[in-house]
N, C-alpha and C positions, 0 to 999 in steps of 0.2 A: 722230398716232402710233398711237392706239388703233384708228382706222379702218383704218390700214394693217395692223395685226396681225390684225384681224378678217378683212379681205380676204385676207391671206396664208393664214390658217388655212382659210378656205373654199376657196381655190384648191388648197391641199394636199389637202383632203378630196376635192374633185372630181377631182383628178389621180389620187389613189389609187383612187377609184371607177372611173374610166375604165380604169385599169390592170387592176383586178379584172375588169371586164366583158370587156376584151379577152382576158384569160386564161381566161374561162369561170367564174371564181369570184366571184360577186356575190350579193347578198341575194335569197333566194327570195320570191316573192309580194309584191314591192314595189309599192305603190300609186303612181299618177302624182302628182307633186308632193311626194313624201316624200324625205328624205335619210337616208343610212346611212353609218356609219363603223365601221372595225374597231377595237375597243377591248379593253383588257385586263380580263378578268373577275377581280375580287379573289378570292384564295383564301379558302375557308371552313375553319374548324378545329373539331375536336372536342376538348374538354378532358377529360382523364382523370386521375384521382388515383391515386397509387401510394404505398404504404408502403415507405420506404427506411430502412436502418439508420442511426441518428444516433450512438448510443453503444453499443459492443459490451458484452456481459456481462463483468463483472469482479468481482474479490473485494477486500474491504477488511478489514484487521485492526484490532480495537479491544481495549482493555484494560478488563475488567470489574473494578472494585475489589472488595476483600474486604468481606464483610458481617459485622457483629457484632450481637449482641443483649445487652441488659442483663438479668441475672438476679439474683435475691436468693439469696444463699448464707448458710445458717445456720452460724455459726461458734461453736465451743465456747469460751467465755471463762473459765468456772470450772467445774472438774469437781465432781462430787458428792463430798462429804466427810462425815466423821464428826467430831462435836465431843463433848467431854466437859466435865463441870462442873468437875472439879478441874484436870485438866491440859488446857490449851488445845492445839489441834492446831498443828503447825508446817507452814508452806507455803513453797514456793519459787516465785518468779516466773520463768516461762519466756516467751520471746518467740518468735513464729512469723511468718514472712514469707508474706503471703497475696497471690497474684497478682491484681491489679486490671485491668491492661491488658497483653496480650501484646506482645512485640516486633513493631515494624512497620518497613517501609522506605518512604522518601519520596525522590522524584527532585527535585533542586534544580539550577537553572541558575545557575552562578557567572559573573557578568559579567567581561569582560576588564578588566585593570588597566593603567593607563598611568602614566608618570612624566615630569615636565618636567625637562629638563636644559639647561644652557647650554654651547654649544660655540664655541670660537674659530675663526673662519673667516678664512683669509688673504685680505686685500683687495689688498695690494701687497707683493711679496717684497722682501727686502733687496737693496741694490745698493751698489756702490762708485763714488764720484764725487770730483771735485776741488772743494775749498772754499777761498776766499780766506783767507789767514792775517793775523794782526795784527802780526807782527813776528818778528825773529830772536832767538835766545837764544845767549849765549856768544860773541858777536862784536860789536866796536865798530862804530858807525855811521860813524865818521870815522877815517881812517888817520892815521898820524903826520905825513904831509905835507898834512894837511887835505883829502885827496881822498876823496869819499864812495864807500864800497865797496858799499853796499846799492843795489839797483835800485828798491826801492819796490814790487816785485811779489813776492807770496808765495802759493803754492798748496799746500794740504795734501790728501793723498789720504785720504779718510775713508769709512767704511762707514755707510750709512744703514740703520737696522734695519727689518725687515719690519713692516708694519702689519696689525693684526687687528681684526676686529669680533666682538662677542659676539652669538651667535644662539641664541635660545631655541627648543627643539624638544621634541616629545613622542615617546616610544618605548614600545613594548609590553613590559610586564613579564611578564604571563601572559595567554594567550588565553582567550576564553570557553570554558567547559567545563561538562559535566554531571556532577554527583556524585549518587551514591545515598546518602542519609542514613539511617542506622539509628536509629530512635527506640527507645531501650531500653524494656524492659518496666517497668511500674511496680508496686510492691508496697505493701502496707499492713502495718504491724507490729501484730500483735495480741498482747497480753499475756494470759497465763492463769496462774492459781495452781494449782500441783500440790502435792498433799498429800504431805508427807515423813514426818511423825510424827503418827499419829492421836491424838485425845484419849483420855484414859483415865478410868476411874471411871464417869462417866455418859455413856453413848453417845447421840449425837444425829446424825441424818442431815441433812446440809446438801445441798439439791438443787443440781444443776448449773445454771450460768448460760450463756445463749447470746445471741449478737448477730447481727442480720441486716445483711449487707454487700452493697452493689451491686458487681457485677463485670461486665466485658465478656468475653463468650465468643465465639470465632470460629465463625461459622455456615458461611460459604462463603469459601474462600481466593481470593485474587486469581487471575484467569485471563485468558487471551487467547481471543477469539472471532474466527472468520473469517466475514464476511458476504458472501453472494453478491448482488451488485447486478445485477438483470436488465437485459437490453439495452433501449435506448430507441429508438423509431422516430419518424419524422416524415413528414408527408404532403406530397408534392410533386405539382405539376401538370405534365402533359405534353400538348402540343398536337399533334394529328395532322391533317394536311391531308385534308379530306374532299371537296373540290371546288374549282373555279375554277382560276386560273392559265393560262387559255387566252385566245386572241384570237378574238373573235366579232364578227359584224355586229350593230350596234344602231342603231335609228332615232334620229336626232339633229335638233336645230334648227340651221339654218344661215341664211346671208343670203338664200337663195332661197325658204325656206318659213317665215321668221319676220320679223315686223315690228319696228320700233323700240319700238312700244308693248308687244309681248310681251317683248322683252329688258328693257325698263324694269320690267315686272311681275316678271320673274325677279330683277332687281336689288333691288327693294323687298322681295321675299321673303327674299333673302340678308341685307339690312339688318335685317329682323325677327329673323334668327337671330344677330345681334350682329356681323356683318361690316361694315366701313367701306367701303361702295361707294355710288356715286351712282346716280341714276335717270334718266340721260340717254339711255338706249336704245342706247348704244354699248358693245359687248362688248370692253372694254379689258383691260389687264394686271391691274388691281385686281379686276375681275369674274372674270377667269380664275383668279387666285390663290384668291379666296374660293370659287369653284365647286369647284376641286380639293380644297381643305381640307374642304369639306362632303362631297364624294364619299368621301374617305379615312376620315372619321369615321363614315360611315354604310354603309361596305362597298359602295359603288356603283362601276360601271365608270368609270375616270378618263380624262381627256384631252379629252373633247368634251361638249357640252351635250346629253346623252342625254334621251330622253323620260322615262326612269325618274328622272333627276335632277330634271327639271322637276316631275314629279308628287310626288316626295318633298318638294319645297318648298311643296306645296299650290297649285301653279299648273296650270291646264289648258293642255295643249300646243296646243289648237286656237285 
């Protein structure tokens, strides 16, 4: 079979060569004993990179929370007063609300609420049917002449009630919602003594008293910022055909200028490249498939055992 394929391929090559010679289109400067075939020259490419838009420029809004600072505020606790030795001064206690934390707002997500309820589901509706009776009422079973008046058959028209099953289900009471919670301001109550009646007779100065209190003061209120996200680009590759794609004459090995030993040498070279081919010197289907795969991977003209293919395998064509 492999011998037949090799002979057929050689015959087709010779027929094509004869046709080309008859048409005046044949390889120039051909040496005696050489063989040529018209083969497809693989296309060559040039790879170019290009920057293309991946994500266009866009804007994003974000909430910048308010900023606070802790300060020490000096608060008057007791005013300066005068005391006397004979008559003691009279004071009145006054309270003052001191702001510690101003009012704030907070967004809270309230989850949805469900309730479980039981519902009666109709399984079988009510219907009216006949039901056998147990006896007659208000009538004697035997007549005066001892003749039985009852037939022994009694049917009653009754209504069979509908049948229901209890089914437990869940239903939505309130959907999920977002609420803005207002956190009220917090204050601290500070008491101070205010002089109402000063002392008399001996005058004495009582210095004022102060207390340091930590309070939160708003520095920057909550605000919204718009950020401009720049466009993003990615690099893509484009292949441009720079040559090839034509049919040209190339020198090949065929059954008229190659021996079985040379074909076996080519087969051993293909086996050394990892192809499963024998070394019997017969150019069969397995050798043809391996050769074409090697030509495709190395950008060589495909279809025939060209001299360039043989040399690429490290085999001398002579």
